[in-house]
C-alpha positions in Angstrom: 9.2 19.0 17.4 8.5 18.5 21.0 9.2 15.1 22.6 5.7 14.6 23.6 4.6 15.2 20.0 7.3 12.8 18.7 6.0 10.0 20.9 2.5 10.5 19.8 3.5 10.5 16.2 5.5 7.3 16.7 2.6 5.6 18.4 0.3 6.6 15.6 2.8 5.1 13.0 3.2 1.8 14.8 -0.6 1.4 15.6 -1.5 2.1 11.7 1.3 0.0 10.2 1.6 -2.8 12.9 5.4 -2.7 12.5 7.8 0.2 11.7 11.5 0.6 11.3 13.8 3.0 12.9 14.6 4.3 9.4 10.9 5.0 8.7 10.6 7.0 11.9 13.9 8.9 11.0 12.5 9.8 7.5 9.0 10.7 8.8 9.9 12.7 11.8 13.3 14.1 10.5 15.0 13.1 13.8 18.4 11.3 14.5 18.9 7.5 14.7 19.8 8.0 18.5 16.7 9.9 19.2 14.5 7.4 17.3 16.0 4.5 19.1 15.7 6.4 22.5 11.9 7.2 21.9 11.1 3.6 21.0 13.0 2.4 24.2 11.0 4.8 26.3 7.6 3.7 24.7 8.6 0.1 25.3 9.4 0.7 28.9 6.0 2.4 29.3 4.2 -0.6 27.7 3.1 1.2 24.6 4.8 -0.9 22.0 7.1 -3.9 21.6 10.8 -3.4 20.4 11.8 -5.7 17.7 15.2 -5.8 15.7 15.5 -2.6 13.7 12.2 -1.0 14.8 9.0 -1.6 16.8 5.8 -3.7 16.9 2.3 -2.6 18.1 1.2 -4.5 21.2 -2.0 -5.1 19.3 -0.1 -6.7 16.3 -1.0 -10.4 16.0 1.8 -12.7 17.2 2.7 -15.8 15.3 2.8 -19.2 16.8 5.1 -21.7 15.2 3.4 -23.8 12.7 4.3 -27.6 12.6 5.8 -29.2 9.4 2.5 -30.8 8.7 0.5 -27.4 8.9 2.9 -25.7 6.4 2.6 -28.5 3.9 -1.1 -27.9 3.4 -0.7 -24.1 2.4 0.5 -22.5 -0.9 1.5 -26.0 -2.2 1.3 -24.9 -6.0 3.5 -21.9 -5.4 6.0 -23.8 -3.3 6.3 -26.4 -6.0 6.9 -23.9 -8.6 9.6 -22.3 -6.7 11.1 -25.6 -5.9 11.3 -26.4 -9.6 12.7 -23.1 -10.5 15.4 -23.5 -7.9 16.3 -27.0 -9.0 17.2 -25.7 -12.6 20.0 -23.6 -10.8 21.7 -26.7 -9.4 24.4 -28.4 -11.6 25.6 -32.1 -11.3 28.7 -32.3 -9.0 27.9 -29.4 -6.7 28.1 -29.6 -2.9 25.0 -27.8 -1.7 23.2 -27.2 1.8 19.4 -27.5 2.1 17.8 -26.1 5.3 14.5 -27.0 7.0 11.2 -26.0 5.5 8.4 -27.4 3.4 9.4 -25.5 0.3 12.9 -27.0 0.6 11.2 -30.4 0.8 9.6 -29.9 -2.6 13.1 -28.5 -3.8 14.6 -31.9 -2.5 12.1 -33.9 -4.4 13.3 -32.2 -7.7 16.9 -33.2 -7.0 16.6 -36.9 -6.6 18.0 -37.6 -10.2 20.9 -35.3 -10.1 24.6 -36.2 -9.1 25.2 -34.0 -6.0 26.6 -34.0 -2.6 23.9 -32.7 -0.2 24.1 -31.6 3.3 21.0 -31.1 5.4 20.0 -30.6 9.1 16.4 -31.5 8.0 15.0 -34.9 8.7 12.2 -34.7 6.1 14.8 -33.5 3.5 17.0 -36.5 4.3 14.0 -39.0 4.1 13.2 -37.7 0.6 16.7 -38.0 -0.7 18.1 -41.2 1.3 17.2 -43.7 -1.4 18.7 -41.8 -4.2 21.7 -43.8 -5.7 23.2 -40.6 -7.3 23.3 -38.4 -4.2 26.0 -38.3 -1.6 23.8 -37.5 1.4 24.9 -36.3 4.8 22.6 -35.5 7.7 23.9 -33.2 10.3 22.6 -34.3 13.7 22.0 -32.6 16.9 19.1 -31.6 19.1 15.9 -32.7 17.2 12.9 -30.2 16.9 10.0 -32.4 16.1 7.8 -29.5 15.1 10.0 -28.6 12.2 12.0 -31.9 11.8 15.3 -29.9 12.1 18.4 -30.6 14.0 19.8 -27.8 16.0 22.1 -26.8 18.8 25.8 -26.7 19.5 26.8 -30.1 17.8 25.0 -29.0 14.7 26.6 -25.6 14.8 30.1 -27.3 15.1 29.6 -29.5 12.1 28.3 -26.9 9.7 31.1 -24.4 10.7 33.7 -26.7 9.4 32.1 -27.2 5.9 31.8 -25.1 2.7 29.1 -25.2 0.2 28.8 -24.1 -3.6 25.2 -23.2 -2.9 23.0 -22.9 0.1 19.2 -22.9 -0.1 17.2 -21.8 3.0 13.6 -20.5 3.7 12.1 -18.4 6.4 8.9 -17.5 8.1 8.9 -13.7 7.3 10.9 -11.0 5.2 10.5 -7.4 6.3 12.5 -4.8 4.8 16.2 -6.1 4.8 15.4 -8.7 7.6 15.1 -12.5 7.0 13.4 -14.0 10.2 12.3 -17.2 11.6 10.6 -18.5 14.7 13.2 -20.4 16.4 16.6 -18.8 17.2 18.6 -22.0 17.0 17.2 -22.8 13.4 18.1 -19.3 12.4 21.7 -19.9 13.8 22.2 -22.9 11.7 21.0 -21.3 8.5 23.2 -18.3 9.1 26.3 -20.5 9.5 25.3 -22.4 6.4 24.9 -19.1 4.3 28.1 -17.7 5.6 30.0 -20.8 4.4 28.4 -20.7 1.0 29.7 -19.2 -2.4 26.0 -18.6 -3.6 23.2 -18.0 -1.2 19.6 -18.5 -2.0 16.3 -17.9 -0.3 13.2 -19.8 -1.6 10.1 -18.2 -0.2 6.5 -17.9 -1.2 5.1 -14.3 -1.6 3.0 -14.5 1.4 6.1 -14.2 3.6 6.9 -10.6 2.4 6.3 -7.8 4.8 5.7 -10.2 7.6 7.9 -10.4 10.8 9.0 -13.3 13.1 10.8 -13.7 16.3 14.4 -14.3 15.3 16.0 -12.2 12.6 19.0 -14.4 11.3 20.3 -12.7 8.1 20.0 -9.6 5.9 18.3 -9.9 2.5 21.1 -7.7 0.8 23.7 -10.5 1.7 21.7 -13.1 -0.3 22.6 -13.6 -4.1 19.1 -14.7 -5.2 15.4 -14.9 -3.7 13.2 -17.1 -5.7 9.4 -16.5 -5.0 6.1 -17.2 -6.9 4.2 -15.2 -9.5 1.6 -13.8 -7.3 4.0 -11.3 -5.6 2.6 -7.8 -6.3 4.4 -5.4 -8.5 4.7 -2.9 -5.6 6.4 -5.7 -3.3 8.6 -6.8 -6.0 9.8 -3.3 -6.7 10.5 -2.6 -3.0 12.4 -5.7 -2.4 14.4 -5.8 -5.6 16.4 -3.0 -4.1 17.9 -5.5 -1.7 18.7 -8.6 -3.8 18.0 -10.3 -7.2 14.6 -11.8 -7.2 13.7 -14.7 -9.6 10.0 -15.3 -10.2 9.3 -19.0 -10.4 8.0 -20.5 -13.6 5.6 -23.4 -14.0 
């Protein structure tokens, strides 16, 4: 296949799908990894597409802005509560767990107030929910405060989490695309990566609308996660695709 023909094929793929991966290009065009990446770089340099982690995005693809904590609390409420309840059943008294920022994790925190736990979090909303529980040994990791999500981030937060170990870590995200787990803010992603790395069991709590969507900062790979918990509205096709990466638990009412 001539180079010009390859580039036209790649442009057709990315404009049709919005986002494509390097692997999709390799499989479709029967070319090497190096050739696919070189072609993507050339198309980006000429302003035809946007390179993202592991692939490319159409310049016409809608870009996400970061939603505030209050905005996120108003969507997928039923699904998030079901995910939170299911996740809480997997937490045993006496465990030390980390809870990241996010509205699904706030609903999760509400389910834990009567358990005997040590909980570490960098989320002020999660801390506020749990602070009056007499059974919970609660630690809030400080740092630079991000008002839009209520999370603490930065070097001080990183240093604190790096020295801790957790039996379970529960995080959420803004998008899952292929094997990538992504969020809007790189600093928040770094905190979640550190917590996951320092945990024996790794959980992602995410509603089904987050699948096949992308965001700015990829901070972890789905095949490194032990369990993903999502709601029952996930399509059979999406479920089958993502079960190849990790164990998926469907939330119960």
